[in-house]
Structures are given as structure tokens and as C-alpha cells.
N, C-alpha and C positions, 0 to 999 in steps of 0.2 A: 213439663210440669214438675217432674221430680228434681231436675236441676235447679229450677227456681226455688223450690222448697229448701234445698241444701244451701243456696246462697243466702236466703232470708235467715235461716237458722244460724248460719255462720256469722252474719252481721249482728244478729241479736246477742250471741255469746260474746263477741268482741266488744260491742258497746256496753253491755251489761258488766263485763269483767273490768273494763277500764274505769267504770264508774265506782268501783269498790275503793275503799281506803285501805292501804296495806303497806307492807314493808318488804324489803329485799331478802336475799338468802345467804345461808352459811354453806350450803351444799355446793359441790362443784357445779360451775355453769358450763353449758355446752352450746356452741353456736349452731351446730347441726341438730337441733332438738327434734326436727321433723324426721330425722333418721334414727334417733335414739329414744323413741317412745317407750321402749320397754324399761329403760332405766328410770324414767320418771313415773311410770304407771304400771303396777303389777297386773292390771286388767288387760293390758296389751298382749300379755303372753298367750300364744296360740291363736291369735286372731286371723292369721293367714292359713293357707292350705298346706304349708310345708315348714320345715325347720329352718331357722335362720341363726347364723352365728355372726357376732359383731366384735370388732376391736376398734378402740378409739384411743388416741393419744392427744393430749392437750398441754401446750406450754403457754402459760398465761403471763403477760407483762414481761416480755423478753428483756433481758439485760438487767432485770430488777433482782436485787439480792434477796434470796429467800422466797422468790416468786412461786406461785402454785404450779405444780405439774401433776397431771392426772392420767391414769391409764384405766380403761374399762374393758374387760373381756366378758362377754355375755352370750347366752344362747336361749332361744325360746321356740316353741312349736306346739302343735296340737297333739293331744293324746288320742290315738286312733280310735274312732267310733265311740267316743265317750262324752263329747261335749265339753271336755276339759282342755285347758292349756297349761303347759308347764314351762318354767323358765328358771334360770340361774344367773347370778351376777358376781363377778369378782372385781373389786375396785381397789386401786392403790392411789392414794392422794397425799401429796407432800406439800406443805406450806410452812415456811419459816423453820423452826426446830421441831415441828410435829409431823409425824407420819401416821397415816391411817390406812389400815387394810380391812376391807369389809367383804363378807361372804353372805349371800342371801339366796333363798329359793322362793319361787312364786307359784301360786296355784290360782287359775282363773276359771270361772264358770261361765259358759257361753250359752246364750239363748237367741231366738229370733229366726227370721227367714233367711236361709242361705243365699237367696237371690235378691234380698232386700236389706233393710236395716237390721243389724245384729248388735247385741248388747252383751257386755260381760262385766262381772265383778271379780276383782282379784285381791288376793291376800299375799302378803310378803312376811317372811320370817327369816331373821338372820342376826348378825352381830358384827361389831367392829372392834379392832384392836388399835388403840392409840398409844403411840410411843413418843414422848417429848424429851428431848435431850437438852436440859437446861444448862449443861456445862458449856454450850455454845453461846450462851447469852452473857452480856455484861450487866450486872445488877449491883446495887449498892447496899441493900438491906440483907446482910449475911444471915440474919436470923429468920427470914421469911420462910414459913413452913412450906410454901409452894415449891421452893427451890431446894429444900433440905435433902432430898434424895438424889439430886443430880439428874437422874433419869427416872421419868414417871411412866409406868405401864398401866394401862387401864383397858379392860374388856367390857363393852356395853352391849346388851342385847337390843334388838329393834323389832318392831312390828309395823307393817305398812298396809295400806289398802288403796284401791282405786276403782273407778268406774270408767268404762270405755264403750263408745257406740260408733258404728261405722258401716259404710257401704263400700263398694270398690272405689268410689271417688269422693268420699266425704268421711271425716272422722271428728270426734270431740271426746274429751276426757277430763275427769277431775280426779285428783289423787292427793294422798298424804303419805308419801313414802317413809316418813319418820314420824310415827304417831307418838312413840314414847319420848317425852321431853325430859331433859336432865338440867333444866334451868329452873332454879327455885322461884323465879319471878313469875312463872307460868303456872296455870292451874293443871292439876293431874300430872305433876312432874315427879320424877324419882330423884331422891337425894341420898347421900351417903354420909355417915358420921366419920369425921376425922380425916377424910381424904378428898381432896379437890377433884371434881369431875369436869370434863369438857361441858360447857354450858350449851348443849344442843337444844335447839328449838324446833317446833313443828314447822314444816314447810308445806305450803299449799300450792298446787299447780292446776291451772286451767289451760287446756290446749284445744285447738281446733284448726282444721284446714280442709280444703277442697280442691278438686281438679276440674278446670273448665276447658273444654275442647274448643280451640279456635279454628283448627284445620286438621287435616290428616297428619301433619308433621309438627304442629305447634300446639302445646297445651300450657295453660296458665295454672300456677299453684300458689294461691295466697294462703298464708297460715299465720297463727300467732301463738305465743306462749306468755301467760301471765303468772308471776311468781309472787307469793305473799309469805312474809314471816315478820313477826313482831320485832321492831327495833331499827328498821331501815325503810326507805321509800319503796312503794310498789314499783316493780320492774316489769316492763312489757317488751317482748321481742316481736316486732312486726315484720314479716317476711313476704317477699314476692319473688317467685321463681318462675322460670320458663323452661319447659321440657321440650327438647328438640328431637324429633324422630325417635322417641323412646330410648335415646342413647346418651344424651348429654343434658344435664340440668344446670342452669346458671341462675344465681339468685343474689339478692341483697336484702339486708336486714337493718332496721333501725332499732337500737336498744335504748329505751328511755333512760335519761340520766347518765348515759355512758358514751355511745358513739355509733359508728356504722360497721357493718360486717359484710364481706363479700365471700361467696362460696361457689364451688363448682363440683359436680358429681358426674362421673363417667362410668358407663357400663362397659366393663372389660370383656364381658361375655354374658350368656344368658343367666349365669348364677353368681356373678361377681360384680360388685359395685365399689368404686373408690372415690372418696370425697375429701375435699380440702376446704378449709375456711380460714380467713384472716380477719382479725378484729383490729379496728383503729379507734382509739379512744379520743373523745373530744373534751375530756375533763383534764384536770391538772396532772393526771397520771401520764399524759403524753410527754411531759417534761422529763420523765424518768424511764420510759420504755418506748420501744418502737412498735409495740402491738402484741398480738397473741396469735399463735399458730394452732391449728387443729387438723388432725388426719383421721379419716374414718374408712374402715374396710369391712365389707359385708359379704357373706357367703351363704347362698341358699343351698340347702341340702335335701336329698331324698328323691324318690322316684316321682312323687306327686309334682315336684317342681318341673319336671320334664314334660308334663302333660299340658302346661299352661304357657301360651305364647305371649299373652298380655303381661306387662310389667307390674310389679308391686310398687305402688306410688308412695306408700308410707308403712 
């Protein structure tokens, strides 16, 4: 009965989310979103019973000049006997002539039945340093104030929030990791006199997934990620993965308006997971690139991890 409820709820979230009108994102995209829930949603922090540290590297649009490359180093876990979750994220993102370094900390408040559905609300506080080297560009208007300094350095604070709900085999979340907008075209945006700022817009994420047991050795993991930001088409990642003997996970994703993704995750031990994903675009981008690579490494820490034999599915 509980499994049927999870399936119905997951389908409701998926169909309802796809029915929204929306737009795509400026933030870095990740193919293995089901393994990087903490980056998307501060409410994710501390939802497990032990601390987890993650590292991700993504090279997007290989062989493309100025193509995005991203590294994320993060950690999250429960604060002992407090009902709180703590997390931190370090991000390095490079695209074109601009490099972004972000630092943020998360605090999540957890409620619910430890053996049933659990809920959390998370807050994120941090900031980003943007450095744009315009001397690498070729431009014709020598008097344009945007390029006057040659190198532009900007530090922007950020506030984010997210809601997360889950059992051991189901999860759903909604988050806005970038609440502060620096785009004058949006409501409640921050502007600065005399200095151009990166036109950052709010990003909205809806995620959900569940684990369906087919046999003792085979489990099915459908999931989805919907991304919304004003200015581009709504984007959805629709994933189906198979978990084999709690050791290997193989999956495929269709990304609307883009292409297909293949991924594999291997448990190297009780506390270590290694994941790889490859993106192949079906758009005109395939004329200029061979695809995108993404590598993910996760490490579970603490004495609590050693007490549990069942794997952490998300």
C-alpha cells in the first residue's frame, strides 16, 4: 500500500510539473542530479543518518572553445540529536572569459517519523566571486564601459531555500537555491549604480524519485528533475535507472530540448561510490562538440554509516 502511494505521488508531481510553463537555467547543469541533491536543495542537508562528502567534475560541450567546466566539493550530514542538518558547498565554474567561485553553508530543520515520511526545510547563505577577463575578447566599441576595466571583479551575496520530503525509497523536493536576483527585468532584484552586474535570475527546481523492488537483486529507480527560469524553455530530465545487487546502477536520461544521457554508478565499498555520465546532444550543438563528461565521487563518513547494511539510494 505504501509503495502504491509513493508511485501515485511521484506520477502526480511529474505530470503536474511538466504542465507548467517555464524556462531553462543559467546555473551549472548536472546529469547525475539524483546523486547531487544537496547542491540543488538546501533542505537535503542532513537527511541521511551519516555524513556524506561529494566531489563532482563536469566538462560540458567537449572541444568547444570557452565551453563550461565545473567542479563542486560539498559535504552534508545530521547534527547529532538536534533534528538539524548542516551542509557546505564550494563551487568553481568557468565559461568563456568568466570564472565563478562560490561558497555557501546550509541549515536544514527536520521533522517527521524516522520510520516513515520525513520532511525538512533548508536555508542557504553564501556568496559568489565573479571574475571576467575581457582582454581575451575581440570587440569593436573601444568606449563601451562594460570593457573599460579589462578585468571585472564582482562579489555577490546569495540566499537560497528548499523543501525536501522522503522515506527510504521515495523523495521529492522543491527549491530556489538563488533567491536574490540581479536581473533588473525581474521583480525583487538587486541593482548597482554605475557598475554592470551578472544578470543572475532565480532558478526553480522540482525533483522526485522512487525505488521499486523487482527482485532481491534488481531494483528500478525512476526520477525526474524540472528546471525553471525566466528567459528559456522549461527543461526536464527524465531518468530511469536499474540498481543491480546494490552494487551497480545503470541508467539513461532524456533531457527535453537537448538530448540523451547515459550513466553508471559503482559501489567501490560500503562507503564509496563512483559515478560517470556522458551527454549526447541532439541539437545543432552536436556539430561543434562530441558531448559532455561528468565524474562523481561520494564518501560516507562516521560510525553511524557502519551500523547500516542497506545502501543509501539518494
